[in-house]
C-alpha positions, 0 to 999 in steps of 0.5 A: 416723742422729741419730734412731737414736742418740737411740732407743738413748740413750733405751732405755739410760736406761729400762733399769736396771743389774740384769737389763737391764745387758747390754742397757743397755750395748749400747744405750749403745754403739750411741748412742756415736760417739766414745771414752767410758770410761764406756760402755767400762767397762759393756761390759767388765762385760757381757763378763765376765757373758757368760763364764757366760751367753751364751758366749765368742763374745759375750764376745769381741764385748763386749770388742771393742766396749769396746776400740773405745770406749776412749780410752786406748791401753794400756787399749784393747790390754788389752781387745783382748787379752781379746777375742782370747783369748775368741774363741780359746776360742770356736774363732774362730781367724782372728778371734782372730788379727785382734784380737790383731794390733790390740793394741800390741806394747808392752803391759805388763799381764801378764794382757793380755800372757799373753792375746796370747801364748796367742792366737798360740800357740793358732793356731799349735798348731791350724794350724801346729806344736805345737813352734813354738807351745811356742817362742812360749809360752816366749819370751813367758813369759820376758817375763811372768815378771818382771811376774807369776810366776803368769801365767808359770807358766800359760803354761809349763804350756801350753808343756808341753802343746805339747811333749807333742803334739810328742813333744819332750822337749827342749821339755818339759825347757826348759819345766820348767827355767823353771817351776822357776826361778819363785818359788813359785806357787800353781797346782796345775798346776805339779806335773802339768806337771813330771810330764809333762816327766818322762814325756816324758823316760822318768823314770817313777818321778818322773813318776807321783807328780807327775801323780797329785798333781794328778789326785787333788788334793782341791780343783780347784774353782778351775780353769777349763776350760783347767786342768781339761782339762790335769788330764783329760789327765793321768788316762790316763798314771796309769792312771785311765781312768774318771776321765779319761772323767768329767773330760773329759765334765765339760769337754765339757759346760762347753764346749758350755754356754759356746760354747768351741769352742776347747777342745771338740775337746781334750775330745772327744779326751780322752774318746774316748781314755778310752773306747778304754782302757775298751774302748768302741770302738763309742762312741769310733768313733761320736764320732770319725767325727762330730767329725773333719769338724766340727773341720776346718771350725773350722780346727783342722787339727791337732785333726782329725789327732789324732782321725784317729789315734785313729780308726785304733785304734778301726777296727782294734779293731772289725775294720775292716782297710781303715778302719784302714789308711786312717785311719792313712795320713791320720794318719801323713802329716799328723802327720809334716808337722805335727810331731805326733809323739804323733799319729803314735805313736798311728796306729802303735800302731793299726796295730801292734795290727791286725797283732797281731790279724791274726796277723802278729807280725813286722809288728806288732813292726816297727811298734811299735818305731818308737814312742819313749818320748818319745811317752808315754803312747802308748809305755806303752799300746803296750808290752804289744802290743810284748811280745806281738809279740816273743814270738809272733815268736819274738824274746823278747829284743826283749821285755826293754826294753818289759817293763822300761818297762811294769813300771816304769810299772805299779808306779808307778801301782798300779792293778789293770788295769795290774797285771794286764797287767804279770802277763800280759806277764811270763807271756808272757815267762817262760812261767809259768802261775801268772802267767797265773792271777794276771793273770786274778784281778787283772783282776777289780778292773780297768776294762778288760774288753778287756784281761781278754779278751786275757789270757784268750785268751793263757792259753787258748792256753797251756792248749791247747798244754799239752793241757789242753783243758777248761781252755783252753775255759773261758778262750777262751769267756770271752774270746770272749764279751767280744770279741763283746760289745765288737765286737772282731771280729779278736780274736774270730776268734782266740778262735774259731780257738783254740776250734776247735783244742780241738775245740769249735764256737764260736758264729759272730759275730752282727750286733747287729741279727740274732742269727740271722745266723750260721745258714743259711736252713734253720737259721733257719726251723727255729730260729724254729719251735722257739723257739715251742715246736713239736716236731721232728715239728711243724716237719718237717710245716710245712717238708716235712722229716723229724724227723731232718733237723730235729734235725740242723739244731738240732744244728748251730745251737745251737753257732753261737748259743752255747746248749746247749738248746731252752729258750734259743731264746726269748730269742734269737729274741724 
């Protein structure tokens, strides 16, 4: 033992304080058996360097060992608190809880006190109830505020996030009240948090400018991962879906680079929700299915529930009715048990949209009516579905409230996609062709191709009922092309049914790996030969058919493939 200590001490002496400073600190620690502030100080410096080098798990380890070597009780608790929050950020919730439990309850250092509050609340947020986590933070923020208003403000922003997931407007209002009572602080997050509180309480005209002020701020360079995550979460509620995806991708990359498993799940959640809002359902579904099991294994049980709720939407939009209902059953049961009301609302929104796509507007309406405005922004994003369901269920009087709500939000965010959907909703309620045409044009400047396709579908239905079949086909074919491209099978089938009602013969859905999957076996053979340039007579001779039969098979195959001439076959069969 003595010789081992001597070896560590000798190695520490030969290592300089430059690029080998971390190795020197750990060798000194290994050579030290009693508290020593000098060694603890070197380990603390190594811990801070680990933040940008080896990651947060390594940071937690260095702070923990520094605490063990710290003679002063108060300073030891400060370092234990730093170790605990680093472990929490790394996604090591059990370890973080154990480290926090070793720190003194009488700690007075505001940063350390804030760290301990964060750790306990984060564990409760992931494994218990987000509302309880918010209550813990608010109680702790009241202790921190007299010592450091800036730290208290950061804690209250986290309380607001808890209120959002809990769908608890009272908790949000309580956090907002405490934020307003603080002396003026420099954090740009405060305005966004107050906006989130207003959103949860249905005050859209106040909410949107406050959130937009943060999201579009000219300089967010001072924010770390937790702050950037909060900003990314506020992008979707103000209609900036592409920005949400880009910011979440940035946060995700930071989390992966620095071993921040505690925030990675949130980044994945924000990014996949943004991908859904951009119509990229296949990509979102793939990421969700990969992530859910991993998140559960990390002990982030509530994070797994939120991802399951998002999966409900993606599976429904991709035409997987059974998968959608299965994911919804899991998400709803667990969300209700854990007080995750926003996740519950997301699962209901997925079910409501599924019913709408299946042509069951009454069931859709009853499902969507269960989503409260307190569950914003889910309540905002599901409002157009609720409006359509009410009109299609021949209960247009039930469309008034969600229409006013959505129009208020769309006017505030002022983005083309929201404007287009608002026009579509008005067209539905007012039965106005001019509004449909305006909606289609407005979508051209937007970033939601799936919503544009839905607008074209509804306009095409309107035109068909008005007996304007040629105009209807133009809208319906454009809608079908987009639905097929995005994999939105149920919506695509609705478009096909409408096209058939106009007398058109729409192309059947193709499997991505087999463009000829829509054809019969005989049609496939004929098409493959025709694609090589063979004439009807040549094909007939090879397949022992008559030239007339070959022509008939091509006549039947062309509409299924969405083409109108022999020259287009080569591109499909290649």
